[in-house]
C-alpha positions in Angstrom: 113.9 103.8 108.8 117.0 104.6 110.9 119.9 106.8 109.8 122.1 103.8 110.6 120.2 101.8 108.1 120.6 104.5 105.5 124.4 104.8 106.2 125.0 101.1 106.0 123.1 100.9 102.6 125.0 103.8 101.2 128.4 102.1 102.4 127.2 98.8 100.9 126.3 100.3 97.6 129.7 102.3 97.4 131.7 99.1 98.1 129.8 97.2 95.6 130.4 100.0 93.0 134.1 100.1 93.6 134.4 96.5 92.8 134.1 97.3 89.1 136.3 99.7 86.8 133.2 101.6 85.8 132.1 102.0 89.6 135.5 103.4 90.4 135.4 106.1 87.6 132.0 107.0 88.6 132.9 107.5 92.4 136.0 109.6 91.3 133.9 111.6 89.0 131.4 112.2 91.5 133.9 113.1 94.2 135.5 115.7 91.8 132.2 117.1 91.0 131.5 117.5 94.6 134.8 119.2 95.3 133.7 121.7 92.5 130.5 122.4 94.2 132.3 122.9 97.6 134.8 125.2 95.8 132.0 127.3 94.2 130.7 128.4 97.6 134.2 130.3 98.1 134.4 132.3 94.9 133.1 135.7 94.7 132.8 136.6 91.1 130.5 134.8 88.4 133.2 133.7 85.8 134.9 131.3 88.3 131.5 130.3 89.5 130.5 129.3 86.0 133.7 127.4 85.4 133.3 125.3 88.5 129.7 124.7 87.6 130.7 123.5 84.2 133.4 121.0 85.9 130.8 119.7 88.3 128.2 119.2 85.5 130.9 117.0 83.4 131.6 115.0 86.8 128.0 114.3 87.6 127.4 113.4 83.9 130.0 110.8 83.9 128.8 109.5 87.3 125.2 109.5 86.1 126.1 107.5 82.8 128.2 104.9 84.7 126.4 104.4 87.9 123.8 104.8 86.1 121.3 107.4 87.2 119.0 108.6 84.5 117.7 111.6 86.5 121.1 112.9 87.3 122.3 112.2 83.6 119.3 114.3 82.4 119.5 117.1 84.8 123.3 117.9 84.2 123.0 117.4 80.5 120.6 120.2 80.7 122.6 122.3 82.8 126.0 122.0 81.1 125.3 123.7 77.7 123.6 126.5 79.8 126.7 126.9 82.0 129.0 126.8 79.0 127.1 129.4 77.1 126.9 131.8 80.0 130.5 131.4 80.8 131.5 132.2 77.0 129.1 135.1 77.1 130.8 136.7 80.0 134.3 136.0 79.0 133.6 137.6 75.5 132.0 140.7 77.3 135.1 140.9 79.7 137.5 140.7 76.5 135.5 143.4 74.4 135.7 145.9 77.3 139.3 145.1 78.2 140.2 145.7 74.3 138.1 148.8 74.3 139.8 150.3 77.4 143.3 149.4 75.9 142.5 151.0 72.7 140.9 154.1 74.6 137.8 153.2 72.4 135.1 155.5 73.9 132.6 154.7 71.4 130.7 152.0 73.4 130.1 149.7 70.4 131.0 146.6 72.5 127.7 147.2 74.5 125.7 146.7 71.3 124.7 143.1 71.9 123.3 144.0 75.2 121.2 146.9 73.8 117.9 147.2 72.5 117.4 149.2 69.3 114.7 151.6 68.2 114.3 154.0 65.2 113.3 157.7 65.5 112.3 160.3 63.1 114.0 163.5 62.5 112.9 166.1 65.2 112.3 163.5 67.7 113.4 164.5 71.4 115.2 161.5 73.0 115.3 163.3 76.3 115.1 166.9 77.7 117.3 168.7 80.1 116.1 167.8 83.7 114.7 164.5 82.8 115.6 161.4 84.9 118.4 159.3 83.3 117.2 155.8 83.2 118.9 154.6 80.0 122.3 154.7 78.4 122.4 155.4 74.6 124.5 154.3 71.6 123.8 156.0 68.2 124.0 153.6 65.5 123.0 155.6 62.5 122.0 159.3 61.9 122.7 162.5 63.8 121.8 163.9 67.0 122.0 167.4 68.3 122.5 168.4 72.0 120.3 171.6 71.7 121.6 173.8 74.5 125.3 173.7 73.3 124.4 173.3 69.6 126.8 170.3 69.1 125.9 167.7 66.7 127.0 163.9 67.2 127.8 161.6 64.4 126.8 157.9 64.4 128.9 155.4 66.2 129.2 157.1 69.7 127.8 156.3 73.1 125.9 159.1 74.9 123.9 160.1 77.9 126.5 158.2 80.2 127.3 161.2 82.4 123.7 161.7 83.8 123.4 157.8 83.8 126.0 157.6 86.6 125.6 161.1 88.2 124.2 161.3 91.7 121.0 163.2 90.8 120.5 161.1 87.6 119.2 164.2 85.8 119.9 165.1 82.2 122.1 168.2 81.7 121.2 168.6 78.1 118.5 168.1 75.6 119.1 165.4 72.8 117.2 165.8 69.6 117.2 163.8 66.3 118.6 165.9 63.4 117.8 163.2 61.0 116.1 159.7 61.2 118.1 157.8 63.6 118.7 154.2 64.8 119.3 154.5 68.5 120.3 151.4 70.8 119.8 151.8 74.5 120.5 149.8 77.8 118.4 150.3 80.9 119.7 150.5 84.5 118.6 147.0 85.6 120.4 145.2 82.6 123.4 147.1 83.2 123.5 146.2 86.9 122.9 142.6 86.1 125.9 142.8 83.8 128.0 144.4 86.4 127.0 142.0 89.2 127.5 138.9 87.0 131.0 140.4 86.0 132.6 143.0 88.1 135.5 143.4 85.7 132.9 144.8 83.3 131.8 147.7 85.7 135.5 148.5 86.4 136.3 148.9 82.7 133.1 151.0 82.2 134.1 153.4 84.8 137.6 153.5 83.1 136.1 154.4 79.7 133.7 156.9 81.2 136.7 158.6 83.0 138.4 158.6 79.7 135.3 160.1 78.0 135.5 163.0 80.7 139.2 163.6 80.3 138.8 163.9 76.6 135.8 166.4 77.1 138.1 168.3 79.5 141.0 168.6 77.1 138.5 169.7 74.2 137.1 172.5 76.5 140.7 173.7 77.6 141.7 173.8 73.8 138.5 175.8 73.2 139.4 178.2 76.0 142.9 178.6 75.0 141.9 179.1 71.4 139.4 181.8 72.5 142.1 183.4 74.6 144.5 183.5 71.6 141.8 185.1 69.3 141.1 187.6 72.0 144.7 188.5 72.4 145.2 188.9 68.6 141.9 191.3 68.4 143.5 193.3 71.4 146.9 193.6 69.8 145.2 194.9 66.3 
């Protein structure tokens, strides 16, 4: 079977299809779907890629229904809901992170759908100073103490993020449960998957962590200033 025969057969089939309204619609749908597939090779981020995939699925669905082609119809009927779900999931994540950044919300609550939860008894040590930081944490309930500085953290806060992104990835403090705690965590692999699927997510996370560092710096400066005032008063008296 020669290439010329295959080409002539394809042209004959296309010509026959274009003689009917259904055939014309099917051909146009296939052409649009093909254009979406070609366009998807030029995009660099996941959300536009998923949107183009949804468009191509719809085009090939119409083609498969009108041509008809059962295999193509079944294939794209399966892929369409998957692509719609993944697109909606990434758009929702982007919106949550953007809203958190605009509101200067440093709690990290928007990460909860992507984290796994685990309960710990009072006295349990989540990590020790010097341990490798392979997880980012969110305290859903309970209280956690950072032993070296004697600071107790209440529920509703993200923690462990500094070491998670530090060059040496080592914990600078020990975290111990003061009460029974519900702790959510996300590992590095899951975080990287979220980042590569949606770079806007990674950018906003960096902004939030920078905000947390600035807040810690301002708190430290206020403590130093307060200590200086106390010392000045004691010398004056």
